[in-house]
C-alpha positions as CSV (number, residue, x, y, z in Angstrom):
1,M,9.2,-9.7,15.2
2,N,9.9,-6.0,14.6
3,T,7.6,-3.5,12.8
4,T,9.5,-4.0,9.5
5,G,8.7,-7.7,9.6
6,I,5.1,-7.1,10.4
7,G,5.0,-4.5,7.6
8,N,6.4,-7.0,5.1
9,Y,3.7,-9.5,6.1
10,G,1.1,-6.8,5.6
11,E,2.4,-5.8,2.1
12,T,2.4,-9.5,1.1
13,A,-1.2,-9.9,2.3
14,A,-2.2,-6.7,0.5
15,C,-0.6,-8.0,-2.8
16,K,-2.5,-11.2,-2.5
17,Y,-5.7,-9.3,-1.8
18,L,-5.2,-7.2,-4.9
19,L,-4.3,-10.1,-7.1
20,D,-7.5,-11.9,-5.9
21,K,-9.5,-8.8,-7.0
22,G,-8.0,-8.9,-10.5
23,Y,-5.2,-6.3,-10.1
24,K,-1.9,-6.7,-11.8
25,I,1.1,-5.9,-9.5
26,I,3.7,-3.8,-11.4
27,E,6.1,-2.9,-8.6
28,R,6.5,-3.5,-4.9
29,N,8.6,-1.1,-2.8
30,Y,9.4,1.3,-5.6
31,N,12.1,3.7,-4.4
32,C,13.1,7.1,-5.7
33,K,14.9,9.9,-3.9
34,I,11.7,11.3,-2.6
35,A,9.6,8.4,-1.4
36,E,9.0,4.7,-1.3
37,I,5.7,3.4,-2.7
38,D,4.6,0.1,-1.2
39,I,2.7,-1.2,-4.2
40,V,2.1,0.0,-7.8
41,A,-0.7,-2.0,-9.6
42,Y,-3.1,-1.8,-12.5
43,D,-6.8,-2.3,-11.5
44,S,-9.2,-4.1,-13.9
45,N,-9.9,-0.7,-15.7
46,D,-6.1,-0.2,-16.4
47,V,-5.9,2.6,-13.8
48,V,-2.5,2.8,-12.2
49,C,-2.9,2.6,-8.4
50,F,-0.3,3.8,-6.0
51,V,-1.0,1.8,-2.8
52,E,0.1,2.7,0.7
53,V,-0.1,-0.3,3.1
54,K,-0.5,0.2,6.8
55,T,-0.4,-2.9,9.0
56,R,-1.5,-3.0,12.6
57,K,-2.2,-5.5,15.3
58,S,-5.4,-3.7,16.2
59,S,-7.2,-0.4,15.9
60,Q,-7.1,0.2,19.6
61,F,-5.0,3.4,19.1
62,G,-6.7,4.5,15.9
63,Y,-7.2,3.2,12.4
64,A,-4.2,2.4,10.4
65,F,-5.0,5.0,7.7
66,E,-4.9,7.7,10.3
67,A,-1.1,7.3,10.5
68,I,-0.8,8.8,7.0
69,T,0.0,12.4,7.6
70,N,-0.3,15.3,5.1
71,E,3.5,15.3,4.8
72,K,3.4,11.6,3.9
73,I,0.6,12.2,1.3
74,N,2.7,14.9,-0.4
75,Q,5.7,12.6,-0.3
76,L,3.8,9.8,-1.9
77,K,2.4,12.1,-4.6
78,K,5.9,13.3,-5.5
79,G,7.1,9.7,-5.5
80,A,4.3,8.8,-7.9
81,L,5.2,11.7,-10.2
82,C,8.8,10.3,-10.3
83,Y,7.4,6.9,-11.2
84,I,5.1,8.3,-13.8
85,K,7.9,10.2,-15.5
86,A,10.4,7.3,-15.2
87,K,8.0,4.8,-16.7
88,R,6.3,7.2,-19.1
89,I,2.8,6.3,-17.7
90,R,0.0,7.9,-19.8
91,C,-3.2,6.8,-18.1
92,E,-5.4,7.5,-15.2
93,V,-3.9,7.1,-11.7
94,R,-5.2,7.1,-8.2
95,F,-4.0,6.7,-4.6
96,D,-5.3,3.8,-2.4
97,V,-4.7,2.8,1.1
98,I,-4.9,-0.8,2.3
99,E,-5.2,-1.4,6.1
100,V,-4.1,-4.8,7.2
101,Y,-5.0,-6.0,10.7
102,G,-3.8,-9.2,12.3
103,N,-1.9,-10.8,15.2
104,L,1.3,-12.6,15.8
105,L,0.9,-16.3,16.3
106,G,4.0,-18.5,16.7
107,G,6.2,-15.9,15.1
108,E,4.0,-15.5,12.0
109,F,1.6,-12.6,11.3
110,I,-1.9,-13.9,10.8
111,V,-4.2,-11.5,9.0
112,D,-7.6,-10.9,10.6
113,S,-9.0,-8.3,8.1
114,I,-8.1,-6.1,5.2
115,N,-9.7,-2.8,4.4
116,H,-9.1,-1.3,0.9
117,I,-9.8,2.4,0.6
118,E,-9.8,3.4,-3.0
119,N,-9.1,7.1,-4.0
120,A,-8.0,7.7,-0.4
121,F,-6.4,11.0,-1.2
């Protein structure tokens, strides 16, 4: 399985995790010219959360969130602005990161742990 496949498993696991926490998923893989946003969701306080998901097999080479560069953060903020304008969002927003760690077993990605970092940047 390639990194895209593992990333898709991670995003699916992150969506399930958020749903279990009472979030409402609005969009998945929102694309505009500037950026792709993995998940857009409302939390229980009706805050719009732009969620970047990073999936790894281990933290041996660093934590997943460490792969988010300043350039990526700026890109995500610009992408969120596009989303806010396009959807005419008028409420509080924040940026979260969800780290998904797991292993491949029989061609399927098995999640070991999920770490949700609210207000990551």
